[in-house]
C-alpha positions in Angstrom: 0.0 -0.2 0.2 1.1 3.3 -0.7 1.7 6.6 1.5 -1.3 8.9 1.8 -1.1 11.3 -0.6 -4.0 14.0 -0.1 -6.9 11.9 1.8 -8.9 14.4 1.8 -10.6 17.1 -0.4 -12.2 20.5 0.7 -14.1 23.0 -1.6 -15.7 25.4 0.1 -18.3 23.6 2.5 -17.3 20.3 0.9 -15.0 18.0 2.1 -14.5 13.9 1.5 -12.6 11.6 2.6 -10.8 8.4 0.5 -9.0 6.5 3.1 -5.6 4.7 1.9 -7.4 1.0 2.1 -10.2 2.6 0.1 -7.6 4.5 -2.7 -6.1 0.6 -2.7 -9.7 -1.0 -3.6 -10.3 1.4 -6.2 -7.3 0.7 -8.0 -8.0 -2.8 -7.7 -11.3 -2.9 -9.5 -10.3 -0.9 -12.2 -7.4 -3.2 -12.8 -9.7 -6.4 -12.0 -12.2 -5.1 -14.5 -10.0 -3.9 -17.0 -11.1 -0.3 -17.1 -8.9 2.5 -18.4 -7.3 4.1 -15.4 -7.1 7.7 -17.3 -10.5 8.3 -16.8 -12.1 5.4 -14.6 -12.6 6.1 -11.0 -14.7 6.2 -7.8 -18.7 7.4 -7.9 -19.7 8.9 -4.8 -23.1 9.8 -4.6 -26.5 9.6 -3.2 -30.3 9.3 -4.9 -33.5 9.4 -3.7 -35.3 6.0 -3.1 -34.5 3.1 -0.2 -36.3 2.6 2.9 -34.8 5.4 4.5 -35.2 8.3 1.8 -31.8 8.1 0.1 -29.3 5.2 -1.4 -25.6 5.5 -1.6 -24.1 5.0 -4.9 -20.5 4.1 -4.0 -19.1 2.0 -6.8 -16.2 2.6 -9.7 -17.3 3.6 -12.8 -15.5 3.7 -16.3 -16.0 7.3 -16.6 -17.8 10.0 -14.8 -21.1 11.1 -16.0 -21.5 14.4 -18.1 -22.1 16.4 -15.2 -20.2 15.0 -12.3 -17.6 16.7 -10.8 -14.2 15.1 -11.0 -11.7 15.3 -7.9 -8.3 13.7 -7.4 -8.3 12.6 -3.6 -5.6 10.3 -2.3 -3.9 9.2 -5.7 -7.9 8.4 -7.1 -10.4 9.7 -9.6 -13.8 10.8 -7.6 -16.8 11.5 -9.6 -19.8 13.8 -7.6 -22.4 15.1 -9.0 -24.1 18.9 -7.3 -27.2 16.8 -6.0 -25.0 14.6 -4.1 -22.6 17.1 -2.4 -24.5 18.3 0.5 -25.5 14.9 1.1 -22.4 13.2 1.0 -20.1 16.0 2.5 -18.1 15.2 5.2 -18.1 11.3 4.5 -15.3 8.8 4.8 -14.8 6.1 2.0 -13.0 3.2 3.3 -12.5 -0.6 2.0 -13.2 -3.6 3.9 -11.5 -6.7 2.9 -12.1 -10.2 4.4 -12.2 -13.9 3.7 -16.0 -13.3 3.3 -15.9 -10.0 1.4 -14.3 -7.2 -0.4 -16.5 -3.9 -0.3 -16.6 -0.2 0.2 -17.5 0.7 3.5 -18.7 4.8 4.4 -19.5 6.6 7.2 -21.3 9.6 6.7 -21.7 12.7 9.6 -25.3 13.8 7.7 -27.0 11.0 7.9 -29.6 11.1 11.0 -31.0 7.5 10.8 -30.4 4.4 8.2 -31.6 1.1 7.5 -30.8 -2.3 8.2 -28.6 -2.8 5.3 -26.5 0.2 5.1 -26.9 1.3 1.7 -29.9 3.8 2.3 -30.5 6.7 4.6 -32.3 9.8 5.9 -31.0 13.1 7.0 
């Protein structure tokens, strides 16, 4: 694993942290899925839905959507849209790797409630 470069980006009132483990996970998934590292990155977004009001979208994408802002955090490209910014600001994205699973994990200080699966939240 590499040493942390810039684990957090802060722009005005928006901030987002990508841990070293999450940066490693993004790079692993980009390689495993044979995506172009020059365009691929981590989507960090929220959309309306789920049992608590909003659903997380944290996954590797081949390229940003047309309206996504592209940020460089801890050596990886991160895609965030304007709708999601106030919902995910301050969030920390981490990577869980065990014998039974490999996945992104996130802690969102804006969430006031969540469902049992952890994929849906309320503010």
